[in-house]
Chimera marker file (.cmm) of the C-alpha trace (Angstrom):
<marker_set name="trace">
<marker id="1" x="15.279" y="19.557" z="45.803" r="1" g="1" b="0" radius="0.5"/>
<marker id="2" x="12.883" y="20.932" z="43.195" r="1" g="1" b="0" radius="0.5"/>
<marker id="3" x="9.248" y="21.056" z="44.214" r="1" g="1" b="0" radius="0.5"/>
<marker id="4" x="6.757" y="20.252" z="41.455" r="1" g="1" b="0" radius="0.5"/>
<marker id="5" x="3.242" y="21.531" z="41.945" r="1" g="1" b="0" radius="0.5"/>
<marker id="6" x="0.596" y="19.547" z="40.030" r="1" g="1" b="0" radius="0.5"/>
<marker id="7" x="-2.060" y="21.453" z="38.131" r="1" g="1" b="0" radius="0.5"/>
<marker id="8" x="-5.662" y="20.392" z="38.548" r="1" g="1" b="0" radius="0.5"/>
<marker id="9" x="-8.865" y="21.253" z="36.701" r="1" g="1" b="0" radius="0.5"/>
<marker id="10" x="-11.900" y="22.617" z="38.529" r="1" g="1" b="0" radius="0.5"/>
<marker id="11" x="-13.263" y="19.052" z="38.584" r="1" g="1" b="0" radius="0.5"/>
<marker id="12" x="-10.072" y="17.811" z="40.261" r="1" g="1" b="0" radius="0.5"/>
<marker id="13" x="-8.408" y="16.146" z="37.258" r="1" g="1" b="0" radius="0.5"/>
<marker id="14" x="-4.605" y="16.088" z="37.461" r="1" g="1" b="0" radius="0.5"/>
<marker id="15" x="-3.560" y="17.719" z="34.178" r="1" g="1" b="0" radius="0.5"/>
<marker id="16" x="0.041" y="16.473" z="34.284" r="1" g="1" b="0" radius="0.5"/>
<marker id="17" x="-1.119" y="12.887" z="34.888" r="1" g="1" b="0" radius="0.5"/>
<marker id="18" x="-3.544" y="13.050" z="31.931" r="1" g="1" b="0" radius="0.5"/>
<marker id="19" x="-0.773" y="14.382" z="29.673" r="1" g="1" b="0" radius="0.5"/>
<marker id="20" x="1.552" y="11.585" z="30.811" r="1" g="1" b="0" radius="0.5"/>
<marker id="21" x="-1.066" y="8.894" z="30.176" r="1" g="1" b="0" radius="0.5"/>
<marker id="22" x="-1.954" y="10.363" z="26.766" r="1" g="1" b="0" radius="0.5"/>
<marker id="23" x="1.705" y="10.286" z="25.738" r="1" g="1" b="0" radius="0.5"/>
<marker id="24" x="1.814" y="6.569" z="26.567" r="1" g="1" b="0" radius="0.5"/>
<marker id="25" x="-1.463" y="5.650" z="24.856" r="1" g="1" b="0" radius="0.5"/>
<marker id="26" x="-0.319" y="5.350" z="21.227" r="1" g="1" b="0" radius="0.5"/>
<marker id="27" x="-1.222" y="7.397" z="18.184" r="1" g="1" b="0" radius="0.5"/>
<marker id="28" x="-3.569" y="10.338" z="18.488" r="1" g="1" b="0" radius="0.5"/>
<marker id="29" x="-6.478" y="10.790" z="16.080" r="1" g="1" b="0" radius="0.5"/>
<marker id="30" x="-4.505" y="13.406" z="14.144" r="1" g="1" b="0" radius="0.5"/>
<marker id="31" x="-1.445" y="11.145" z="13.949" r="1" g="1" b="0" radius="0.5"/>
<marker id="32" x="-3.558" y="8.287" z="12.557" r="1" g="1" b="0" radius="0.5"/>
<marker id="33" x="-5.208" y="10.671" z="10.090" r="1" g="1" b="0" radius="0.5"/>
<marker id="34" x="-1.779" y="11.904" z="8.940" r="1" g="1" b="0" radius="0.5"/>
<marker id="35" x="-0.454" y="8.343" z="8.598" r="1" g="1" b="0" radius="0.5"/>
<marker id="36" x="-3.457" y="7.324" z="6.487" r="1" g="1" b="0" radius="0.5"/>
<marker id="37" x="-3.039" y="10.417" z="4.313" r="1" g="1" b="0" radius="0.5"/>
<marker id="38" x="0.637" y="9.629" z="3.727" r="1" g="1" b="0" radius="0.5"/>
<marker id="39" x="0.186" y="5.916" z="3.017" r="1" g="1" b="0" radius="0.5"/>
<marker id="40" x="-3.174" y="6.034" z="1.288" r="1" g="1" b="0" radius="0.5"/>
<marker id="41" x="-4.472" y="3.513" z="3.801" r="1" g="1" b="0" radius="0.5"/>
<marker id="42" x="-2.495" y="0.642" z="2.261" r="1" g="1" b="0" radius="0.5"/>
<marker id="43" x="-3.447" y="-2.701" z="3.733" r="1" g="1" b="0" radius="0.5"/>
<marker id="44" x="-6.652" y="-1.403" z="5.285" r="1" g="1" b="0" radius="0.5"/>
<marker id="45" x="-9.068" y="-2.926" z="2.780" r="1" g="1" b="0" radius="0.5"/>
<marker id="46" x="-9.671" y="-5.915" z="5.071" r="1" g="1" b="0" radius="0.5"/>
<marker id="47" x="-11.437" y="-3.500" z="7.447" r="1" g="1" b="0" radius="0.5"/>
<marker id="48" x="-13.771" y="-2.091" z="4.790" r="1" g="1" b="0" radius="0.5"/>
<marker id="49" x="-17.011" y="-3.427" z="3.356" r="1" g="1" b="0" radius="0.5"/>
<marker id="50" x="-17.060" y="-0.813" z="0.577" r="1" g="1" b="0" radius="0.5"/>
<marker id="51" x="-17.784" y="-2.249" z="-2.859" r="1" g="1" b="0" radius="0.5"/>
<marker id="52" x="-15.173" y="-0.560" z="-5.058" r="1" g="1" b="0" radius="0.5"/>
<marker id="53" x="-16.913" y="-1.506" z="-8.305" r="1" g="1" b="0" radius="0.5"/>
<marker id="54" x="-20.213" y="-0.039" z="-7.114" r="1" g="1" b="0" radius="0.5"/>
<marker id="55" x="-18.483" y="3.241" z="-6.261" r="1" g="1" b="0" radius="0.5"/>
<marker id="56" x="-16.741" y="3.335" z="-9.643" r="1" g="1" b="0" radius="0.5"/>
<marker id="57" x="-20.042" y="2.694" z="-11.442" r="1" g="1" b="0" radius="0.5"/>
<marker id="58" x="-21.794" y="5.454" z="-9.466" r="1" g="1" b="0" radius="0.5"/>
<marker id="59" x="-19.028" y="7.928" z="-10.327" r="1" g="1" b="0" radius="0.5"/>
<marker id="60" x="-19.256" y="7.132" z="-14.030" r="1" g="1" b="0" radius="0.5"/>
<marker id="61" x="-23.039" y="7.628" z="-14.243" r="1" g="1" b="0" radius="0.5"/>
<link id1="1" id2="2" r="1" g="1" b="0" radius="0.2"/>
<link id1="2" id2="3" r="1" g="1" b="0" radius="0.2"/>
<link id1="3" id2="4" r="1" g="1" b="0" radius="0.2"/>
<link id1="4" id2="5" r="1" g="1" b="0" radius="0.2"/>
<link id1="5" id2="6" r="1" g="1" b="0" radius="0.2"/>
<link id1="6" id2="7" r="1" g="1" b="0" radius="0.2"/>
<link id1="7" id2="8" r="1" g="1" b="0" radius="0.2"/>
<link id1="8" id2="9" r="1" g="1" b="0" radius="0.2"/>
<link id1="9" id2="10" r="1" g="1" b="0" radius="0.2"/>
<link id1="10" id2="11" r="1" g="1" b="0" radius="0.2"/>
<link id1="11" id2="12" r="1" g="1" b="0" radius="0.2"/>
<link id1="12" id2="13" r="1" g="1" b="0" radius="0.2"/>
<link id1="13" id2="14" r="1" g="1" b="0" radius="0.2"/>
<link id1="14" id2="15" r="1" g="1" b="0" radius="0.2"/>
<link id1="15" id2="16" r="1" g="1" b="0" radius="0.2"/>
<link id1="16" id2="17" r="1" g="1" b="0" radius="0.2"/>
<link id1="17" id2="18" r="1" g="1" b="0" radius="0.2"/>
<link id1="18" id2="19" r="1" g="1" b="0" radius="0.2"/>
<link id1="19" id2="20" r="1" g="1" b="0" radius="0.2"/>
<link id1="20" id2="21" r="1" g="1" b="0" radius="0.2"/>
<link id1="21" id2="22" r="1" g="1" b="0" radius="0.2"/>
<link id1="22" id2="23" r="1" g="1" b="0" radius="0.2"/>
<link id1="23" id2="24" r="1" g="1" b="0" radius="0.2"/>
<link id1="24" id2="25" r="1" g="1" b="0" radius="0.2"/>
<link id1="25" id2="26" r="1" g="1" b="0" radius="0.2"/>
<link id1="26" id2="27" r="1" g="1" b="0" radius="0.2"/>
<link id1="27" id2="28" r="1" g="1" b="0" radius="0.2"/>
<link id1="28" id2="29" r="1" g="1" b="0" radius="0.2"/>
<link id1="29" id2="30" r="1" g="1" b="0" radius="0.2"/>
<link id1="30" id2="31" r="1" g="1" b="0" radius="0.2"/>
<link id1="31" id2="32" r="1" g="1" b="0" radius="0.2"/>
<link id1="32" id2="33" r="1" g="1" b="0" radius="0.2"/>
<link id1="33" id2="34" r="1" g="1" b="0" radius="0.2"/>
<link id1="34" id2="35" r="1" g="1" b="0" radius="0.2"/>
<link id1="35" id2="36" r="1" g="1" b="0" radius="0.2"/>
<link id1="36" id2="37" r="1" g="1" b="0" radius="0.2"/>
<link id1="37" id2="38" r="1" g="1" b="0" radius="0.2"/>
<link id1="38" id2="39" r="1" g="1" b="0" radius="0.2"/>
<link id1="39" id2="40" r="1" g="1" b="0" radius="0.2"/>
<link id1="40" id2="41" r="1" g="1" b="0" radius="0.2"/>
<link id1="41" id2="42" r="1" g="1" b="0" radius="0.2"/>
<link id1="42" id2="43" r="1" g="1" b="0" radius="0.2"/>
<link id1="43" id2="44" r="1" g="1" b="0" radius="0.2"/>
<link id1="44" id2="45" r="1" g="1" b="0" radius="0.2"/>
<link id1="45" id2="46" r="1" g="1" b="0" radius="0.2"/>
<link id1="46" id2="47" r="1" g="1" b="0" radius="0.2"/>
<link id1="47" id2="48" r="1" g="1" b="0" radius="0.2"/>
<link id1="48" id2="49" r="1" g="1" b="0" radius="0.2"/>
<link id1="49" id2="50" r="1" g="1" b="0" radius="0.2"/>
<link id1="50" id2="51" r="1" g="1" b="0" radius="0.2"/>
<link id1="51" id2="52" r="1" g="1" b="0" radius="0.2"/>
<link id1="52" id2="53" r="1" g="1" b="0" radius="0.2"/>
<link id1="53" id2="54" r="1" g="1" b="0" radius="0.2"/>
<link id1="54" id2="55" r="1" g="1" b="0" radius="0.2"/>
<link id1="55" id2="56" r="1" g="1" b="0" radius="0.2"/>
<link id1="56" id2="57" r="1" g="1" b="0" radius="0.2"/>
<link id1="57" id2="58" r="1" g="1" b="0" radius="0.2"/>
<link id1="58" id2="59" r="1" g="1" b="0" radius="0.2"/>
<link id1="59" id2="60" r="1" g="1" b="0" radius="0.2"/>
<link id1="60" id2="61" r="1" g="1" b="0" radius="0.2"/>
</marker_set>
């Protein structure tokens, strides 16, 4: 039988357990950032209060 020794930080955090939980937690920040870059954030306007016309006017002046 193979013996698996867990790795712990100085503070006592189980590194393997943290990695396992992170893998189960959904998208990472970088994965979300990449997805937004690829899709252009389509469908996200409902989460924004940015006034597009105001931005356009500021860019043109």
